[in-house]
C-alpha positions as CSV (number, residue, x, y, z in Angstrom):
1,M,111.1,166.4,12.2
2,A,114.1,167.8,10.3
3,H,115.0,164.4,8.9
4,S,111.5,163.7,7.6
5,N,111.9,166.3,4.8
6,C,108.2,167.0,5.1
7,F,108.9,170.3,7.0
8,N,111.5,173.0,6.5
9,V,112.9,173.2,10.0
10,V,114.5,176.5,11.0
11,S,116.3,176.7,14.3
12,E,116.6,180.1,16.1
13,P,116.4,182.4,13.0
14,F,116.0,185.4,15.2
15,I,118.9,185.1,17.6
16,D,121.4,187.3,15.7
17,I,118.7,189.9,15.0
18,Y,117.9,190.0,18.7
19,K,121.6,190.4,19.6
20,K,121.9,193.3,17.2
21,S,118.7,195.0,18.6
22,I,120.1,195.4,22.1
23,I,123.2,197.4,21.1
24,S,121.6,200.7,20.5
25,K,118.3,202.4,19.3
26,Q,119.7,202.7,15.8
27,D,120.6,199.0,15.8
28,F,117.1,198.2,17.1
29,E,115.6,199.9,14.1
30,I,117.9,198.0,11.7
31,A,117.1,194.7,13.5
32,Q,113.4,195.4,13.2
33,R,113.6,195.7,9.5
34,E,115.8,192.5,9.3
35,F,113.2,190.7,11.4
36,H,110.3,191.6,9.2
37,G,112.4,190.6,6.1
38,K,113.1,187.2,7.8
39,C,109.5,186.7,8.6
40,Q,108.5,187.4,5.0
41,L,111.1,184.9,3.8
42,L,109.6,182.2,6.1
43,I,106.1,182.9,4.8
44,E,107.4,182.6,1.2
45,Q,109.1,179.3,2.0
46,S,105.9,178.0,3.4
47,D,104.4,178.0,-0.1
48,E,106.7,175.1,-1.0
49,R,106.3,173.1,2.2
50,P,105.3,173.7,5.9
51,V,107.9,175.7,7.9
52,F,108.6,174.7,11.5
53,V,110.5,177.5,13.5
54,K,112.0,176.9,16.9
55,D,113.2,180.0,18.8
56,M,113.2,181.7,22.1
57,A,110.2,184.0,22.8
58,Y,112.3,186.9,24.0
59,H,114.3,186.9,20.7
60,A,111.1,187.6,18.7
61,L,108.8,189.4,21.2
62,P,110.0,193.0,20.5
63,F,109.3,192.7,16.8
64,L,106.3,190.3,16.2
65,T,103.3,191.9,14.5
66,D,99.6,191.0,15.0
67,E,99.5,190.1,11.3
68,F,102.3,187.5,11.5
69,L,101.0,185.9,14.7
70,N,97.6,185.4,13.0
71,L,99.3,183.6,10.2
72,V,101.0,180.8,12.2
73,H,100.4,178.0,14.6
74,N,101.9,179.0,17.9
75,T,103.2,176.4,20.3
76,F,105.0,176.8,23.6
77,L,107.4,174.2,25.0
78,I,107.9,174.8,28.8
79,R,110.3,173.3,31.2
80,D,110.4,173.6,35.0
81,P,112.8,176.4,36.1
82,H,114.3,174.0,38.7
83,L,115.7,172.1,35.6
84,S,116.2,174.8,32.9
85,I,117.8,177.6,35.0
86,P,120.6,175.4,36.5
87,S,121.2,174.2,33.0
88,L,121.5,177.8,31.7
89,Y,123.8,178.7,34.6
90,K,126.1,175.8,33.7
91,M,126.5,177.1,30.2
92,R,126.4,180.8,31.0
93,A,127.2,181.8,34.6
94,E,126.7,185.5,33.9
95,Y,123.3,185.1,32.3
96,S,120.8,187.9,32.3
97,E,117.3,187.5,33.6
98,D,115.6,187.8,30.2
99,Q,117.7,184.8,29.0
100,T,115.9,182.5,31.4
101,G,113.1,182.9,28.9
102,F,110.1,182.6,31.1
103,E,108.8,186.1,31.3
104,G,109.1,186.6,27.6
105,Q,107.4,183.3,27.0
106,Y,104.4,184.3,29.2
107,K,104.2,187.8,27.7
108,L,104.1,186.3,24.2
109,F,101.5,183.7,25.3
110,K,99.2,186.5,26.6
111,K,99.8,188.6,23.5
112,I,98.8,185.7,21.2
113,Q,95.7,185.1,23.3
114,D,94.7,188.8,23.1
115,I,95.3,189.0,19.3
116,T,93.8,185.7,18.2
117,G,91.2,185.0,20.9
118,E,92.6,181.5,21.1
119,R,94.7,179.7,23.6
120,P,98.1,178.7,22.1
121,L,99.2,175.1,22.5
122,V,101.4,174.6,25.6
123,I,103.5,171.4,26.0
124,D,105.5,170.5,29.1
125,S,108.9,169.1,28.1
126,E,108.8,166.5,30.9
127,N,105.4,165.2,29.5
128,L,106.9,165.1,26.0
129,T,110.0,163.1,27.0
130,R,107.9,160.8,29.2
131,D,105.3,159.9,26.6
132,P,106.4,161.1,23.1
133,E,104.3,158.3,21.5
134,S,101.2,160.0,22.6
135,I,102.2,163.7,22.7
136,V,103.8,163.9,19.2
137,P,101.0,162.3,17.2
138,S,98.5,164.5,19.0
139,Y,100.5,167.6,18.3
140,F,100.4,166.9,14.6
141,Q,96.7,166.3,14.8
142,H,96.3,169.6,16.6
143,I,98.1,171.6,13.9
144,G,96.3,169.7,11.1
145,Y,99.3,167.9,9.5
146,K,99.9,164.2,9.0
147,M,102.7,163.0,11.3
148,P,105.7,161.8,9.3
149,N,106.9,158.3,10.0
150,D,110.3,159.1,11.4
151,V,109.8,162.0,13.9
152,L,110.1,159.9,17.1
153,S,113.7,158.8,16.3
154,W,116.5,160.3,14.3
155,P,120.2,159.8,13.5
156,P,122.6,161.8,15.7
157,G,124.4,164.8,14.3
158,A,124.6,168.6,14.3
159,R,122.6,171.1,12.2
160,E,124.1,173.8,10.1
161,E,122.4,176.5,12.1
162,W,124.2,175.4,15.2
163,A,127.6,176.3,13.9
164,D,129.4,178.3,16.6
165,R,126.7,177.3,19.1
166,E,127.2,173.5,19.2
167,T,128.2,173.5,22.9
168,W,124.6,174.5,23.6
169,H,123.3,171.5,21.7
170,V,125.5,168.6,22.8
171,E,122.7,166.5,24.0
172,A,120.6,167.1,20.9
173,I,123.6,166.3,18.7
174,N,124.1,163.0,20.4
175,S,120.5,162.0,20.7
176,R,118.5,159.5,18.8
177,G,115.1,160.2,20.3
178,F,113.2,161.6,23.2
179,V,114.8,160.6,26.5
180,M,114.0,161.7,30.0
181,Q,117.0,163.1,31.8
182,P,117.6,162.3,35.5
183,N,117.6,165.3,37.9
184,A,121.1,165.2,39.4
185,I,121.2,168.8,40.4
186,D,122.6,169.7,43.8
187,Y,120.7,172.8,44.7
188,S,122.8,173.4,47.8
189,K,125.7,174.2,45.6
190,L,123.9,176.8,43.4
191,P,124.5,180.5,44.0
192,K,121.8,182.7,45.4
193,K,121.4,184.3,42.0
194,V,120.3,181.0,40.5
195,L,118.0,180.1,43.3
196,K,116.3,183.6,43.1
197,S,115.9,183.2,39.4
198,I,114.2,179.8,39.9
199,E,111.8,181.3,42.5
200,R,111.0,184.3,40.4
201,N,110.4,182.4,37.2
202,M,108.2,179.7,38.8
203,V,105.4,182.3,38.8
204,F,105.5,182.5,34.9
205,Y,106.0,178.7,34.6
206,E,103.0,178.0,36.8
207,Q,100.9,180.4,34.8
208,M,101.9,178.6,31.6
209,K,101.4,175.2,33.2
210,N,97.8,176.2,33.9
211,H,97.2,176.3,30.2
212,I,98.8,172.9,29.2
213,F,96.6,171.5,26.4
214,T,95.4,167.9,27.1
215,L,96.5,166.2,23.9
216,N,94.4,163.2,22.8
217,P,96.4,160.2,21.5
């Protein structure tokens, strides 16, 4: 989508704000003001062309207002904890439970439902990589925008926002399109912490999976 130039794609604009917010109560208040300033900037940018924002739900959840959530199309991309949590552990062995993302994702999903009275769009990453030719066009149809011609493939390369975090995006940097990744995880070698995280977060994942939107090609 970023290479189509039809959308202003912004990757994880709230991560540094979130990191600041957990330092102290005073820093949280500063982060809250910065968050609302960032949201206002995104709204202003959308006057020029549509803005697509990708971020973790738990980064934004403490700050999101009802007003902002009513202004945007909300989409959730979910991934089986059996795949995502071992991947997180590989990158950050001492991860915190909120960094698995599932509880924050489900809380935000329910918050949006309560505020808007509508069910946010939920896409399973395995479905997306298995059949992007159907899922992606239907996604654009759902949000009411014409699909650009070059969103199913792209040239490899990093994005400016990934500076200092490129190790987290190696597969994306080297990718040219949507590809299903084989599950080569040996669960017998994972520590109890990871196995417990998987079990705990399957509850939230299954709740989200119950709401997967059937996209029409």
